[in-house]
C-alpha positions, 0 to 999 in steps of 0.5 A: 494471506490477509487483505489490508487497506494501506493509507497515508497519514497525510492528505494526498496532493495531485499525482499521488496515491491516497490508499490501496488494498494489498495482500500481505501476511502481516500489517508490517508487511502490508505497509512496505508495499508501494501502491504502484505495485512495482516494488517495496518501500524498504527497497526503493527510496523514491517516494514521489507518489507515496509516503515514507514507511513511518507514515503508512497505516495498515488496517485488516479488512479480511482474508485473501483467497488461497490463490492470491499472492502478496501485492497490490489488489487495488490502488487509489490514485489522485491524478492531477 
């Protein structure tokens, strides 16, 4: 399992996520994780606080500890 920083290609407005640190097997898999931790972007069409999949970039930042499961580790939310 790898750790990725996922970020949006556009600037975040108020009450939106800016980025997140997630655990995933691949960068493509990381991009499908919604920063709220409640589901995958591919399965849930509502992007009220995030962006569609094509506007998400994943950057590898390291390896996760063996016990870490796929999902959100930390999210950056711009509250308004």
